[in-house]
C-alpha positions in Angstrom: 0.0 0.0 0.0 1.5 3.3 -1.0 1.4 6.5 1.0 -1.6 7.9 -0.8 -3.7 4.8 -0.3 -2.6 4.7 3.4 -3.6 8.4 3.8 -7.0 7.7 2.2 -7.6 4.7 4.5 -6.8 6.8 7.6 -8.9 9.6 6.4 -11.9 7.3 5.8 -11.6 5.9 9.3 -11.4 9.4 10.7 -14.4 10.6 8.7 -16.5 7.7 10.0 -15.5 8.5 13.6 -16.4 12.1 13.1 -19.7 11.2 11.5 -20.7 9.0 14.4 -19.6 11.6 16.9 -21.7 14.1 15.2 -24.7 11.8 15.3 -24.2 11.3 19.0 -24.1 15.0 19.6 -27.3 15.5 17.8 -29.0 12.8 19.8 -27.9 14.5 23.1 -29.6 17.7 21.9 -32.9 16.1 21.0 -35.7 15.9 23.5 -38.8 13.9 23.9 -40.2 12.0 20.9 -37.8 13.8 18.4 -34.8 12.8 20.5 -36.1 9.2 20.6 -36.5 9.1 16.8 -33.0 10.5 16.4 -31.6 7.8 18.7 -33.3 5.1 16.7 -32.0 6.5 13.4 -28.5 6.8 14.8 -28.5 3.2 16.0 -29.7 2.1 12.6 -26.9 4.0 10.8 -24.3 2.7 13.2 -25.5 -0.8 12.7 -25.5 -0.4 8.9 -22.0 1.1 8.8 -20.5 -1.2 11.5 -19.2 -3.9 9.1 -17.6 -1.5 6.7 -16.0 0.4 9.6 -14.6 -2.8 11.1 -13.2 -3.8 7.7 -11.5 -0.5 7.3 -9.9 -0.9 10.8 -8.8 -4.4 9.9 -7.2 -3.2 6.7 -5.4 -0.4 8.6 -4.3 -2.8 11.3 -2.9 -5.2 8.7 -1.1 -2.4 7.0 0.5 -1.2 10.2 1.6 -4.7 11.1 3.3 -5.0 7.7 5.0 -1.7 8.1 6.3 -2.5 11.5 7.4 -6.0 10.3 9.3 -4.4 7.4 10.9 -1.8 9.6 12.0 -4.4 12.1 13.4 -6.6 9.3 15.3 -3.7 7.8 16.7 -2.8 11.2 17.9 -6.3 11.8 19.6 -6.3 8.4 21.4 -3.0 9.1 22.5 -4.4 12.5 23.9 -7.5 10.7 25.7 -5.4 8.2 27.3 -3.2 10.9 28.5 -6.3 12.7 26.0 -6.0 15.6 
């Protein structure tokens, strides 16, 4: 994954978190029946988007793991070349 794709993935996860946070803020402001309907709609949207969000997090986690693995492997090669 190149830097552009990685940045896009991080941005998508961040956007989803911001969207959910915004929905929660709206629900806190709602009162009575309107607030209740907002809560139900928010729960629906979170439920609908949950699988996609989890998939994005899994992709990001996998990418981070591969980055750290590559960094560690490179570090070990440099140590070997320098004679430890």
